[in-house]
N, CA, C and O of each residue as an XYZ file, in Angstrom:
936
protein
N     -14.342      9.464     -7.588
C     -13.541     10.362     -8.398
C     -13.361      9.778     -9.789
O     -13.478      8.571     -9.998
N     -13.078     10.647    -10.714
C     -12.778     10.218    -12.072
C     -11.284      9.925    -12.144
O     -10.462     10.819    -11.944
N     -10.934      8.672    -12.429
C      -9.529      8.276    -12.432
C      -8.805      8.651    -13.720
O      -7.575      8.627    -13.755
N      -9.523      8.992    -14.759
C      -8.863      9.355    -16.012
C      -8.085     10.648    -15.838
O      -8.644     11.674    -15.451
N      -6.793     10.591    -16.127
C      -5.864     11.719    -16.017
C      -5.555     12.117    -14.579
O      -4.876     13.117    -14.345
N      -6.050     11.338    -13.611
C      -5.622     11.553    -12.229
C      -4.186     11.044    -12.083
O      -3.669     10.364    -12.969
N      -3.553     11.375    -10.969
C      -2.176     10.975    -10.714
C      -2.092     10.197     -9.412
O      -2.616     10.622     -8.383
N      -1.423      9.046     -9.473
C      -1.318      8.187     -8.291
C       0.129      7.788     -8.048
O       0.922      7.657     -8.981
N       0.451      7.599     -6.785
C       1.752      7.100     -6.353
C       1.510      5.818     -5.578
O       0.808      5.824     -4.566
N       2.092      4.710     -6.050
C       1.892      3.400     -5.432
C       3.229      2.897     -4.917
O       4.139      2.638     -5.704
N       3.355      2.757     -3.608
C       4.608      2.232     -3.054
C       4.616      0.711     -3.159
O       3.568      0.066     -3.107
N       5.807      0.151     -3.308
C       5.895     -1.286     -3.504
C       5.157     -1.718     -4.757
O       4.483     -2.747     -4.767
N       5.287     -0.932     -5.804
C       4.489     -1.145     -7.006
C       5.115     -2.027     -8.061
O       4.558     -2.180     -9.148
N       6.266     -2.613     -7.764
C       6.940     -3.407     -8.790
C       6.519     -4.866     -8.791
O       6.912     -5.616     -9.683
N       5.722     -5.287     -7.805
C       5.290     -6.682     -7.767
C       4.049     -6.815     -6.893
O       3.661     -5.876     -6.198
N       3.442     -7.976     -6.935
C       2.356     -8.317     -6.036
C       1.164     -7.385     -6.085
O       0.745     -6.945     -7.156
N       0.623     -7.088     -4.916
C      -0.583     -6.266     -4.827
C      -0.335     -4.874     -5.398
O      -1.189     -4.332     -6.100
N       0.825     -4.291     -5.104
C       1.127     -2.948     -5.601
C       1.119     -2.876     -7.105
O       0.571     -1.941     -7.688
N       1.729     -3.868     -7.740
C       1.729     -3.891     -9.203
C       0.308     -4.056     -9.735
O      -0.069     -3.421    -10.720
N      -0.476     -4.906     -9.084
C      -1.855     -5.088     -9.504
C      -2.653     -3.802     -9.417
O      -3.433     -3.490    -10.317
N      -2.462     -3.044     -8.327
C      -3.161     -1.770     -8.169
C      -2.716     -0.779     -9.237
O      -3.544     -0.095     -9.839
N      -1.414     -0.702     -9.472
C      -0.908      0.206    -10.501
C      -1.530     -0.108    -11.853
O      -1.952      0.797    -12.573
N      -1.588     -1.376    -12.193
C      -2.160     -1.777    -13.476
C      -3.642     -1.407    -13.567
O      -4.102     -0.899    -14.589
N      -4.377     -1.667    -12.491
C      -5.809     -1.364    -12.492
C      -6.064      0.131    -12.665
O      -7.010      0.519    -13.350
N      -5.240      0.965    -12.060
C      -5.400      2.407    -12.193
C      -5.009      2.874    -13.593
O      -5.694      3.707    -14.188
N      -3.926      2.345    -14.109
C      -3.482      2.720    -15.459
C      -4.546      2.359    -16.487
O      -4.749      3.095    -17.453
N      -5.216      1.248    -16.291
C      -6.282      0.840    -17.209
C      -7.432      1.836    -17.235
O      -8.194      1.886    -18.201
N      -7.558      2.619    -16.190
C      -8.587      3.662    -16.128
C      -8.068      5.020    -16.620
O      -8.786      6.019    -16.583
N      -6.827      5.042    -17.074
C      -6.277      6.291    -17.590
C      -5.546      7.124    -16.560
O      -5.251      8.293    -16.808
N      -5.248      6.544    -15.410
C      -4.513      7.254    -14.364
C      -3.021      7.263    -14.671
O      -2.478      6.268    -15.151
N      -2.371      8.363    -14.402
C      -0.916      8.449    -14.505
C      -0.340      7.950    -13.181
O      -0.682      8.467    -12.118
N       0.525      6.957    -13.249
C       0.957      6.260    -12.043
C       2.475      6.241    -11.912
O       3.187      5.918    -12.862
N       2.956      6.588    -10.731
C       4.357      6.381    -10.358
C       4.403      5.218     -9.368
O       3.547      5.104     -8.490
N       5.406      4.360     -9.519
C       5.572      3.243     -8.592
C       6.955      3.331     -7.948
O       7.919      3.770     -8.574
N       7.032      2.907     -6.692
C       8.319      2.859     -6.012
C       8.695      1.414     -5.717
O       7.841      0.529     -5.668
N       9.977      1.198     -5.525
C      10.499     -0.101     -5.146
C      11.974      0.037     -4.838
O      12.603      1.028     -5.209
N      12.527     -0.957     -4.160
C      13.946     -0.903     -3.798
C      14.835     -1.590     -4.816
O      15.997     -1.216     -4.971
N      14.309     -2.591     -5.515
C      15.076     -3.338     -6.503
C      14.974     -2.628     -7.849
O      13.919     -2.636     -8.483
N      16.076     -2.014     -8.284
C      16.069     -1.176     -9.482
C      15.633     -1.933    -10.729
O      14.798     -1.436    -11.484
N      16.177     -3.120    -10.960
C      15.844     -3.864    -12.171
C      14.381     -4.277    -12.191
O      13.690     -4.088    -13.192
N      13.907     -4.842    -11.082
C      12.509     -5.268    -11.034
C      11.574     -4.074    -11.177
O      10.521     -4.168    -11.808
N      11.970     -2.952    -10.583
C      11.170     -1.734    -10.685
C      11.082     -1.262    -12.131
O       9.997     -0.957    -12.624
N      12.219     -1.203    -12.804
C      12.236     -0.734    -14.188
C      11.489     -1.689    -15.110
O      10.798     -1.248    -16.029
N      11.619     -2.981    -14.876
C      10.894     -3.961    -15.692
C       9.391     -3.788    -15.522
O       8.640     -3.811    -16.498
N       8.959     -3.614    -14.277
C       7.534     -3.433    -14.014
C       7.018     -2.140    -14.634
O       5.947     -2.122    -15.241
N       7.777     -1.066    -14.483
C       7.360      0.222    -15.026
C       7.240      0.163    -16.546
O       6.309      0.719    -17.128
N       8.176     -0.506    -17.170
C       8.151     -0.643    -18.632
C       6.920     -1.437    -19.073
O       6.248     -1.072    -20.037
N       6.639     -2.511    -18.366
C       5.498     -3.354    -18.713
C       4.168     -2.643    -18.475
O       3.234     -2.779    -19.265
N       4.091     -1.889    -17.386
C       2.835     -1.242    -17.007
C       2.596      0.088    -17.710
O       1.454      0.486    -17.938
N       3.680      0.766    -18.049
C       3.551      2.140    -18.505
C       3.508      3.106    -17.339
O       2.857      4.149    -17.404
N       4.213      2.747    -16.263
C       4.273      3.580    -15.063
C       5.615      4.311    -15.000
O       6.543      4.004    -15.749
N       5.694      5.280    -14.093
C       6.936      6.032    -13.887
C       7.658      5.455    -12.676
O       7.091      5.449    -11.583
N       8.902      4.963    -12.831
C       9.592      4.297    -11.716
C      10.401      5.253    -10.844
O      11.063      6.163    -11.343
N      10.336      5.029     -9.539
C      11.156      5.785     -8.595
C      11.765      4.789     -7.616
O      11.056      4.191     -6.807
N      13.080      4.613     -7.692
C      13.732      3.715     -6.749
C      13.801      4.402     -5.393
O      14.379      5.481     -5.263
N      13.208      3.774     -4.387
C      13.159      4.406     -3.069
C      12.807      3.380     -2.014
O      12.136      2.383     -2.281
N      13.279      3.652     -0.803
C      12.950      2.871      0.390
C      12.044      3.744      1.244
O      12.464      4.811      1.692
N      10.817      3.314      1.477
C       9.858      4.170      2.189
C      10.261      4.431      3.634
O       9.764      5.374      4.250
N      11.147      3.616      4.181
C      11.577      3.831      5.568
C      12.701      4.853      5.670
O      13.127      5.198      6.772
N      13.185      5.341      4.529
C      14.265      6.322      4.479
C      13.668      7.695      4.190
O      13.123      7.925      3.110
N      13.772      8.603      5.152
C      13.115      9.908      5.027
C      13.616     10.692      3.816
O      12.830     11.367      3.151
N      14.907     10.610      3.524
C      15.440     11.310      2.357
C      14.859     10.739      1.069
O      14.550     11.486      0.141
N      14.710      9.421      1.008
C      14.100      8.797     -0.173
C      12.645      9.238     -0.337
O      12.185      9.479     -1.453
N      11.936      9.341      0.770
C      10.538      9.772      0.718
C      10.438     11.191      0.181
O       9.618     11.469     -0.694
N      11.260     12.083      0.696
C      11.250     13.472      0.219
C      11.559     13.530     -1.269
O      10.909     14.261     -2.016
N      12.553     12.756     -1.698
C      12.917     12.735     -3.123
C      11.786     12.157     -3.979
O      11.542     12.625     -5.091
N      11.114     11.158     -3.465
C       9.998     10.561     -4.199
C       8.947     11.601     -4.541
O       8.483     11.667     -5.679
N       8.572     12.406     -3.573
C       7.550     13.422     -3.837
C       8.057     14.505     -4.778
O       7.300     15.013     -5.606
N       9.316     14.859     -4.657
C       9.866     15.830     -5.603
C       9.796     15.290     -7.026
O       9.427     16.014     -7.951
N      10.152     14.019     -7.201
C      10.143     13.429     -8.536
C       8.727     13.318     -9.089
O       8.492     13.601    -10.264
N       7.788     12.908     -8.248
C       6.399     12.793     -8.709
C       5.864     14.144     -9.171
O       5.266     14.250    -10.241
N       6.082     15.170     -8.363
C       5.554     16.485     -8.713
C       6.287     17.091     -9.907
O       5.693     17.836    -10.686
N       7.552     16.781    -10.053
C       8.285     17.244    -11.234
C       7.776     16.548    -12.494
O       7.635     17.177    -13.543
N       7.500     15.239    -12.386
C       7.063     14.462    -13.545
C       5.625     14.778    -13.940
O       5.325     14.918    -15.125
N       4.734     14.893    -12.953
C       3.307     15.008    -13.242
C       2.699     16.370    -12.895
O       1.646     16.734    -13.417
N       3.362     17.116    -12.017
C       2.842     18.427    -11.651
C       1.806     18.409    -10.548
O       1.446     19.463    -10.025
N       1.320     17.235    -10.184
C       0.300     17.134     -9.149
C       0.212     15.693     -8.656
O       0.825     14.790     -9.225
N      -0.554     15.496     -7.596
C      -0.791     14.158     -7.064
C      -2.199     14.109     -6.493
O      -2.614     15.012     -5.767
N      -2.928     13.054     -6.821
C      -4.301     12.885     -6.343
C      -4.463     11.710     -5.381
O      -5.346     11.720     -4.523
N      -3.601     10.692     -5.529
C      -3.778      9.451     -4.786
C      -2.432      8.943     -4.286
O      -1.469      8.877     -5.050
N      -2.362      8.587     -3.016
C      -1.247      7.814     -2.487
C      -1.781      6.437     -2.112
O      -2.775      6.330     -1.393
N      -1.125      5.384     -2.596
C      -1.425      4.030     -2.154
C      -0.227      3.532     -1.361
O       0.830      3.252     -1.927
N      -0.396      3.424     -0.050
C       0.648      2.927      0.843
C       0.592      1.403      0.843
O      -0.149      0.803      1.621
N       1.375      0.785     -0.026
C       1.321     -0.661     -0.188
C       2.595     -1.376      0.239
O       2.541     -2.551      0.602
N       3.732     -0.704      0.206
C       5.004     -1.357      0.516
C       4.922     -2.058      1.864
O       4.448     -1.484      2.844
N       5.389     -3.310      1.906
C       5.274     -4.065      3.143
C       6.381     -5.092      3.292
O       6.980     -5.533      2.312
N       6.640     -5.460      4.532
C       7.638     -6.483      4.850
C       7.069     -7.374      5.940
O       6.174     -6.970      6.682
N       7.594     -8.586      6.031
C       7.092     -9.502      7.042
C       8.153    -10.458      7.554
O       9.025    -10.897      6.803
N       8.074    -10.776      8.832
C       8.871    -11.830      9.454
C       7.913    -12.608     10.352
O       7.156    -12.019     11.123
N       7.951    -13.922     10.247
C       7.030    -14.752     11.014
C       7.839    -15.744     11.843
O       8.350    -16.739     11.330
N       7.941    -15.449     13.128
C       8.719    -16.285     14.044
C       8.052    -16.324     15.402
O       7.264    -15.446     15.751
N       8.377    -17.350     16.159
C       7.926    -17.403     17.542
C       8.522    -16.216     18.303
O       9.614    -15.743     17.987
N       7.793    -15.755     19.298
C       8.272    -14.643     20.123
C       9.663    -14.921     20.673
O      10.516    -14.033     20.661
N       9.909    -16.137     21.157
C      11.193    -16.445     21.797
C      12.344    -16.458     20.795
O      13.508    -16.425     21.194
N      12.032    -16.506     19.499
C      13.065    -16.522     18.458
C      13.197    -15.189     17.727
O      14.036    -15.053     16.835
N      12.383    -14.211     18.093
C      12.364    -12.951     17.362
C      13.581    -12.092     17.689
O      13.858    -11.803     18.853
N      14.303    -11.690     16.642
C      15.435    -10.799     16.816
C      15.005     -9.349     16.758
O      14.084     -9.003     16.018
N      15.656     -8.503     17.524
C      15.288     -7.086     17.554
C      15.422     -6.454     16.178
O      14.546     -5.698     15.757
N      16.503     -6.753     15.474
C      16.736     -6.123     14.181
C      15.641     -6.464     13.183
O      15.140     -5.577     12.491
N      15.259     -7.738     13.096
C      14.237     -8.125     12.132
C      12.861     -7.573     12.529
O      12.058     -7.228     11.662
N      12.594     -7.491     13.824
C      11.350     -6.880     14.290
C      11.299     -5.408     13.872
O      10.281     -4.935     13.366
N      12.388     -4.699     14.084
C      12.420     -3.276     13.758
C      12.339     -3.023     12.258
O      11.782     -2.013     11.827
N      12.890     -3.934     11.461
C      12.826     -3.765     10.010
C      11.389     -3.859      9.506
O      10.998     -3.124      8.599
N      10.603     -4.760     10.092
C       9.194     -4.863      9.703
C       8.462     -3.564     10.030
O       7.715     -3.042      9.202
N       8.677     -3.048     11.226
C       8.015     -1.802     11.615
C       8.524     -0.617     10.791
O       7.771      0.314     10.506
N       9.793     -0.656     10.413
C      10.354      0.453      9.628
C       9.608      0.627      8.310
O       9.327      1.751      7.893
N       9.287     -0.490      7.657
C       8.567     -0.413      6.390
C       7.070     -0.240      6.598
O       6.461      0.671      6.037
N       6.481     -1.111      7.401
C       5.020     -1.181      7.488
C       4.392     -0.044      8.285
O       3.233      0.306      8.059
N       5.145      0.532      9.211
C       4.591      1.583     10.061
C       5.286      2.921      9.801
O       4.648      3.890      9.392
N       6.602      2.965     10.043
C       7.322      4.228      9.835
C       7.257      4.662      8.381
O       7.018      5.835      8.095
N       7.468      3.727      7.456
C       7.408      4.068      6.039
C       6.049      4.590      5.630
O       5.947      5.571      4.893
N       5.001      3.931      6.108
C       3.647      4.397      5.800
C       3.408      5.794      6.365
O       2.784      6.636      5.718
N       3.913      6.036      7.589
C       3.750      7.352      8.194
C       4.465      8.427      7.386
O       3.898      9.487      7.119
N       5.722      8.155      6.992
C       6.481      9.148      6.230
C       5.804      9.466      4.899
O       5.688     10.630      4.517
N       5.361      8.430      4.202
C       4.680      8.654      2.927
C       3.356      9.382      3.141
O       3.012     10.298      2.395
N       2.611      8.961      4.180
C       1.340      9.609      4.465
C       1.498     11.051      4.893
O       0.685     11.902      4.533
N       2.535     11.329      5.655
C       2.772     12.704      6.122
C       2.979     13.660      4.949
O       2.377     14.732      4.894
N       3.837     13.259      4.015
C       4.117     14.144      2.883
C       2.909     14.282      1.970
O       2.648     15.361      1.438
N       2.166     13.186      1.785
C       0.938     13.276      0.991
C      -0.053     14.222      1.666
O      -0.677     15.052      1.005
N      -0.193     14.092      2.986
C      -1.138     14.943      3.711
C      -0.766     16.416      3.592
O      -1.636     17.262      3.391
N       0.507     16.721      3.712
C       0.934     18.124      3.575
C       0.522     18.692      2.225
O       0.037     19.820      2.135
N       0.719     17.901      1.183
C       0.359     18.352     -0.166
C      -1.154     18.419     -0.331
O      -1.675     19.401     -0.859
N      -1.864     17.385      0.113
C      -3.317     17.346     -0.059
C      -4.009     18.446      0.735
O      -4.997     19.012      0.268
N      -3.504     18.758      1.932
C      -4.091     19.847      2.718
C      -3.992     21.159      1.955
O      -4.924     21.962      1.974
N      -2.866     21.380      1.284
C      -2.688     22.627      0.522
C      -3.664     22.726     -0.646
O      -3.988     23.823     -1.102
N      -4.131     21.571     -1.126
C      -5.077     21.551     -2.256
C      -6.517     21.405     -1.794
O      -7.450     21.599     -2.573
N      -6.695     21.061     -0.513
C      -8.012     20.784      0.052
C      -8.704     19.609     -0.638
O      -9.921     19.624     -0.826
N      -7.931     18.597     -1.012
C      -8.488     17.352     -1.558
C      -7.366     16.340     -1.733
O      -6.193     16.700     -1.823
N      -7.745     15.079     -1.779
C      -6.764     14.024     -1.979
C      -7.289     12.696     -1.454
O      -8.339     12.631     -0.816
N      -6.533     11.639     -1.737
C      -6.933     10.290     -1.360
C      -5.713      9.516     -0.867
O      -4.673      9.503     -1.526
N      -5.841      8.873      0.287
C      -4.792      8.003      0.810
C      -5.401      6.619      1.020
O      -6.397      6.463      1.727
N      -4.784      5.622      0.394
C      -5.220      4.236      0.543
C      -4.113      3.470      1.252
O      -3.002      3.365      0.734
N      -4.403      2.941      2.418
C      -3.444      2.125      3.156
C      -3.795      0.650      2.991
O      -4.914      0.232      3.287
N      -2.832     -0.132      2.518
C      -3.044     -1.571      2.378
C      -2.545     -2.237      3.652
O      -1.340     -2.335      3.884
N      -3.473     -2.686      4.466
C      -3.125     -3.351      5.723
C      -3.240     -4.857      5.521
O      -2.568     -5.415      4.654
N      -4.071     -5.512      6.299
C      -4.208     -6.966      6.227
C      -5.299     -7.385      7.202
O      -5.588     -6.665      8.158
N      -5.902     -8.536      6.968
C      -6.795     -9.077      7.995
C      -6.001     -9.429      9.251
O      -6.584     -9.682     10.306
N      -4.671     -9.444      9.138
C      -3.822     -9.603     10.328
C      -3.978     -8.430     11.279
O      -3.606     -8.531     12.448
N      -4.528     -7.308     10.796
C      -4.759     -6.145     11.647
C      -5.978     -6.324     12.539
O      -6.272     -5.464     13.370
N      -6.690     -7.437     12.371
C      -7.953     -7.630     13.069
C      -7.908     -8.714     14.138
O      -8.862     -8.883     14.897
N      -6.792     -9.452     14.197
C      -6.700    -10.556     15.148
C      -5.234    -10.959     15.276
O      -4.420    -10.644     14.407
N      -4.907    -11.642     16.342
C      -3.555    -12.145     16.515
C      -3.437    -13.581     16.053
O      -4.441    -14.246     15.796
N      -2.199    -14.060     15.949
C      -1.946    -15.443     15.553
C      -0.542    -15.833     15.979
O       0.318    -14.966     16.127
N      -0.292    -17.126     16.178
C       1.056    -17.577     16.512
C       2.062    -17.120     15.449
O       1.748    -17.108     14.259
N       3.245    -16.753     15.873
C       4.344    -16.316     15.004
C       4.094    -14.954     14.356
O       4.819    -14.567     13.440
N       3.086    -14.229     14.815
C       2.726    -12.977     14.162
C       3.212    -11.721     14.856
O       2.794    -10.620     14.497
N       4.084    -11.860     15.840
C       4.489    -10.706     16.654
C       4.853     -9.482     15.825
O       4.332     -8.398     16.086
N       5.719     -9.619     14.846
C       6.174     -8.453     14.079
C       5.138     -8.003     13.053
O       4.718     -6.846     13.046
N       4.736     -8.918     12.197
C       3.857     -8.536     11.079
C       2.470     -8.116     11.566
O       1.966     -7.059     11.184
N       1.861     -8.942     12.402
C       0.511     -8.631     12.856
C       0.494     -7.322     13.637
O      -0.394     -6.492     13.441
N       1.460     -7.135     14.512
C       1.500     -5.900     15.298
C       1.668     -4.679     14.406
O       1.077     -3.630     14.663
N       2.481     -4.817     13.346
C       2.677     -3.684     12.434
C       1.381     -3.320     11.723
O       1.115     -2.142     11.484
N       0.574     -4.322     11.382
C      -0.681     -4.046     10.689
C      -1.730     -3.488     11.648
O      -2.559     -2.667     11.254
N      -1.697     -3.932     12.915
C      -2.540     -3.289     13.927
C      -2.182     -1.807     14.018
O      -3.068     -0.954     14.085
N      -0.895     -1.504     14.019
C      -0.446     -0.106     14.119
C      -0.888      0.697     12.907
O      -1.320      1.842     13.046
N      -0.784      0.107     11.713
C      -1.206      0.803     10.495
C      -2.707      1.080     10.532
O      -3.163      2.147     10.123
N      -3.453      0.120     11.020
C      -4.899      0.327     11.126
C      -5.207      1.482     12.077
O      -6.079      2.305     11.799
N      -4.491      1.540     13.196
C      -4.693      2.624     14.148
C      -4.309      3.974     13.572
O      -5.023      4.959     13.763
N      -3.189      4.027     12.871
C      -2.774      5.281     12.242
C      -3.807      5.741     11.234
O      -4.108      6.931     11.138
N      -4.346      4.801     10.488
C      -5.339      5.153      9.475
C      -6.538      5.837     10.108
O      -7.044      6.825      9.576
N      -6.993      5.322     11.233
C      -8.128      5.942     11.910
C      -7.789      7.349     12.392
O      -8.629      8.248     12.348
N      -6.554      7.534     12.851
C      -6.117      8.872     13.274
C      -6.087      9.837     12.100
O      -6.550     10.973     12.207
N      -5.540      9.381     10.979
C      -5.463     10.249      9.799
C      -6.855     10.627      9.313
O      -7.105     11.769      8.928
N      -7.744      9.659      9.336
C      -9.106      9.925      8.866
C      -9.750     11.014      9.717
O     -10.409     11.913      9.195
N      -9.554     10.924     11.037
C     -10.123     11.923     11.941
C      -9.505     13.302     11.725
O     -10.191     14.318     11.837
N      -8.209     13.337     11.416
C      -7.514     14.609     11.222
C      -7.807     15.246      9.873
O      -7.938     16.466      9.780
N      -7.910     14.439      8.832
C      -7.831     14.958      7.468
C      -9.157     15.136      6.763
O      -9.218     15.796      5.725
N     -10.223     14.562      7.302
C     -11.500     14.646      6.593
C     -11.937     16.090      6.390
O     -12.556     16.406      5.374
N     -11.623     16.978      7.346
C     -12.052     18.378      7.218
C     -11.352     19.079      6.058
O     -11.769     20.160      5.641
N     -10.290     18.468      5.537
C      -9.596     19.016      4.378
C     -10.025     18.310      3.089
O      -9.354     18.421      2.063
N     -11.140     17.588      3.149
C     -11.670     16.896      1.980
C     -10.721     15.808      1.487
O     -10.623     15.549      0.287
N     -10.029     15.180      2.424
C      -9.100     14.094      2.105
C      -9.735     12.775      2.554
O     -10.075     12.601      3.724
N      -9.884     11.868      1.616
C     -10.454     10.561      1.938
C      -9.317      9.602      2.300
O      -8.311      9.518      1.595
N      -9.492      8.888      3.402
C      -8.486      7.926      3.870
C      -9.141      6.554      3.949
O     -10.074      6.341      4.723
N      -8.641      5.630      3.142
C      -9.205      4.291      3.037
C      -8.256      3.273      3.678
O      -7.040      3.459      3.668
N      -8.817      2.208      4.230
C      -8.028      1.076      4.688
C      -8.562     -0.181      4.013
O      -9.763     -0.452      4.047
N      -7.661     -0.949      3.399
C      -8.045     -2.207      2.754
C      -7.291     -3.335      3.435
O      -6.064     -3.301      3.537
N      -8.030     -4.337      3.903
C      -7.457     -5.476      4.618
C      -7.592     -6.748      3.780
O      -8.634     -7.401      3.831
N      -6.580     -7.109      3.022
C      -6.652     -8.380      2.296
C      -6.360     -9.555      3.232
O      -5.539     -9.444      4.142
N      -7.033    -10.667      3.001
C      -6.568    -11.906      3.612
C      -5.456    -12.447      2.710
O      -4.896    -11.681      1.926
N      -5.122    -13.718      2.790
C      -3.961    -14.220      2.050
C      -4.111    -14.013      0.546
O      -5.118    -14.389     -0.053
N      -3.092    -13.410     -0.044
C      -3.043    -13.173     -1.496
C      -1.814    -13.881     -2.040
O      -0.738    -13.803     -1.447
N      -1.966    -14.569     -3.160
C      -0.843    -15.283     -3.753
C       0.081    -14.290     -4.462
O      -0.235    -13.788     -5.541
N       1.223    -14.018     -3.835
C       2.245    -13.121     -4.385
C       3.610    -13.697     -4.012
O       3.708    -14.828     -3.534
N       4.657    -12.908     -4.236
C       5.990    -13.329     -3.801
C       6.272    -12.929     -2.358
O       7.386    -13.119     -1.871
N       5.273    -12.376     -1.669
C       5.475    -11.917     -0.292
C       5.838    -13.072      0.630
O       6.723    -12.942      1.476
N       5.164    -14.189      0.469
C       5.409    -15.331      1.350
C       6.854    -15.787      1.313
O       7.480    -15.997      2.352
N       7.375    -15.938      0.108
C       8.761    -16.384     -0.029
C       9.724    -15.384      0.604
O      10.688    -15.773      1.264
N       9.457    -14.086      0.396
C      10.335    -13.058      0.965
C      10.261    -13.035      2.485
O      11.244    -12.723      3.156
N       9.078    -13.371      3.031
C       8.894    -13.340      4.476
C       9.286    -14.646      5.144
O       9.318    -14.735      6.371
N       9.586    -15.666      4.337
C      10.078    -16.914      4.896
C       9.035    -17.964      5.191
O       9.263    -18.843      6.022
N       7.872    -17.892      4.517
C       6.908    -18.966      4.700
C       6.377    -19.421      3.343
O       6.350    -18.650      2.384
N       5.965    -20.661      3.278
C       5.506    -21.256      2.025
C       4.019    -20.996      1.823
O       3.210    -21.241      2.718
N       3.664    -20.499      0.638
C       2.266    -20.331      0.285
C       1.831    -21.495     -0.599
O       2.486    -21.806     -1.594
N       0.731    -22.131     -0.232
C       0.179    -23.204     -1.036
C      -0.847    -22.608     -1.994
O      -1.879    -22.086     -1.572
N      -0.555    -22.691     -3.259
C      -1.418    -22.084     -4.261
C      -2.631    -22.972     -4.531
O      -2.520    -24.198     -4.562
N      -3.767    -22.353     -4.722
C      -4.942    -23.062     -5.214
C      -5.909    -22.023     -5.770
O      -5.797    -20.844     -5.431
N      -6.846    -22.426     -6.608
C      -7.699    -21.467     -7.323
C      -8.597    -20.621     -6.425
O      -9.101    -19.588     -6.866
N      -8.808    -21.037     -5.174
C      -9.740    -20.297     -4.321
C      -9.085    -19.132     -3.588
O      -9.788    -18.299     -3.017
N      -7.759    -19.055     -3.590
C      -7.090    -17.985     -2.858
C      -7.067    -16.697     -3.686
O      -7.114    -16.725     -4.915
N      -6.995    -15.582     -2.981
C      -7.033    -14.278     -3.634
C      -5.793    -14.021     -4.479
O      -4.724    -14.579     -4.231
N      -5.960    -13.167     -5.480
C      -4.886    -12.729     -6.357
C      -4.769    -11.207     -6.283
O      -5.712    -10.540     -5.857
N      -3.620    -10.644     -6.692
C      -3.468     -9.185     -6.625
C      -4.576     -8.423     -7.334
O      -4.972     -7.349     -6.880
N      -5.081     -8.955     -8.435
C      -6.126     -8.246     -9.183
C      -7.423     -8.117     -8.387
O      -8.215     -7.207     -8.632
N      -7.642     -9.029     -7.428
C      -8.834     -8.917     -6.590
C      -8.745     -7.705     -5.678
O      -9.718     -6.969     -5.508
N      -7.578     -7.504     -5.095
C      -7.384     -6.344     -4.217
C      -7.366     -5.060     -5.040
O      -7.891     -4.030     -4.616
N      -6.762     -5.133     -6.211
C      -6.723     -3.964     -7.099
C      -8.126     -3.520     -7.485
O      -8.407     -2.323     -7.553
N      -9.000     -4.476     -7.737
C     -10.389     -4.158     -8.092
C     -11.065     -3.382     -6.964
O     -11.756     -2.393     -7.208
N     -10.862     -3.838     -5.735
C     -11.480     -3.191     -4.577
C     -10.944     -1.767     -4.404
O     -11.713     -0.842     -4.143
N      -9.639     -1.595     -4.548
C      -9.039     -0.263     -4.411
C      -9.579      0.675     -5.481
O      -9.983      1.800     -5.187
N      -9.583      0.209     -6.712
C     -10.056      1.060     -7.805
C     -11.523      1.433     -7.625
O     -11.903      2.589     -7.808
N     -12.341      0.453     -7.268
C     -13.767      0.724     -7.078
C     -14.002      1.712     -5.942
O     -14.874      2.576     -6.040
N     -13.231      1.588     -4.869
C     -13.377      2.518     -3.742
C     -13.028      3.937     -4.155
O     -13.717      4.886     -3.784
N     -11.960      4.080     -4.922
C     -11.557      5.409     -5.377
C     -12.568      6.009     -6.348
O     -12.760      7.224     -6.375
N     -13.212      5.163     -7.141
C     -14.148      5.662     -8.148
C     -15.480      6.101     -7.562
O     -16.283      6.723     -8.258
N     -15.730      5.789     -6.300
C     -16.910      6.328     -5.638
C     -16.855      7.851     -5.689
O     -15.791      8.443     -5.509
N     -17.992      8.481     -5.934
C     -18.036      9.945     -5.989
C     -17.406     10.553     -4.733
O     -17.545     10.018     -3.633
N     -16.722     11.666     -4.915
C     -15.964     12.268     -3.816
C     -16.823     12.640     -2.614
O     -16.294     12.859     -1.524
N     -18.121     12.712     -2.794
C     -18.981     13.062     -1.658
C     -19.061     11.943     -0.620
O     -19.555     12.153      0.488
N     -18.576     10.761     -0.978
C     -18.601      9.641     -0.051
C     -17.300      8.860     -0.103
O     -16.517      9.011     -1.041
N     -17.065      8.024      0.906
C     -15.903      7.146      0.885
C     -16.160      5.947      1.786
O     -17.019      5.987      2.667
N     -15.410      4.892      1.555
C     -15.532      3.661      2.335
C     -14.351      3.615      3.294
O     -13.222      3.408      2.848
N     -14.566      3.800      4.593
C     -13.436      3.891      5.526
C     -12.566      2.637      5.567
O     -11.339      2.731      5.609
N     -13.206      1.452      5.554
C     -12.435      0.224      5.712
C     -13.125     -0.925      4.994
O     -14.343     -1.088      5.068
N     -12.314     -1.722      4.294
C     -12.816     -2.896      3.582
C     -11.913     -4.080      3.878
O     -10.689     -3.956      3.848
N     -12.511     -5.221      4.162
C     -11.749     -6.455      4.322
C     -12.132     -7.409      3.205
O     -13.309     -7.547      2.871
N     -11.136     -8.067      2.629
C     -11.376     -8.938      1.482
C     -10.905    -10.338      1.831
O      -9.720    -10.560      2.078
N     -11.829    -11.272      1.849
C     -11.522    -12.667      2.174
C     -11.765    -13.551      0.966
O     -12.607    -13.241      0.123
N     -11.037    -14.637      0.881
C     -11.336    -15.656     -0.119
C     -12.680    -16.273      0.222
O     -12.996    -16.479      1.394
N     -13.477    -16.569     -0.810
C     -14.822    -17.074     -0.565
C     -14.820    -18.492      0.000
O     -15.718    -18.868      0.753
N     -13.796    -19.283     -0.371
C     -13.743    -20.665      0.095
C     -12.296    -21.096      0.190
O     -11.856    -21.928     -0.604
N     -11.528    -20.552      1.147
C     -10.103    -20.840      1.205
C      -9.811    -22.299      1.531
O     -10.490    -22.926      2.344
N      -8.788    -22.815      0.877
C      -8.335    -24.182      1.125
C      -6.840    -24.131      1.360
O      -6.127    -23.516      0.567
N      -6.332    -24.754      2.420
C      -4.886    -24.727      2.695
C      -4.122    -25.483      1.639
O      -2.896    -25.567      1.707
């Protein structure tokens, strides 16, 4: 698709991978709205990027409905949803609390579903559209301490396959992107330390993949892409 003058909605767009994707799309001339829960960080990011900010929690159905109303009021249309907002908790199974487990699923699974549902309703009415789900290589294998986060990404991967099967007949492309470790503020928020080094992925790497996938002519699409560091070092 031609990204110039297209309209995109990027959840979790005030930092990390979401901000990188928003920037990459804006550089192509796309009109972009970003969502986030932290009002100040959201407004700072929007000002820096030239994006339209919408304070919202994707796990809150009322916030999701309002988000789409604001996007359509501001831009009049929508071409792309990037489901990027994510949360993580990494603990041993025996230490996992129900509340923290449910909070991860609320954002990574329920939030993605709510955002995807409303995008699908709109895209079906237009007989075209694009949904990009940002999952993780955690969706492809298990690991110690991964009960909440890994399971949520497995669920997102499964939902993506369901949406693709349902929506392709309406000319809606559904993409899944699985990044391996990316240096962002996600680690600190999720409670684990990230060791930085030049070989690890950066948000702009994932943004490049998303943008390139969207720019493929509408007659084709890439169902799933996994992005690994070429030579990761702990």
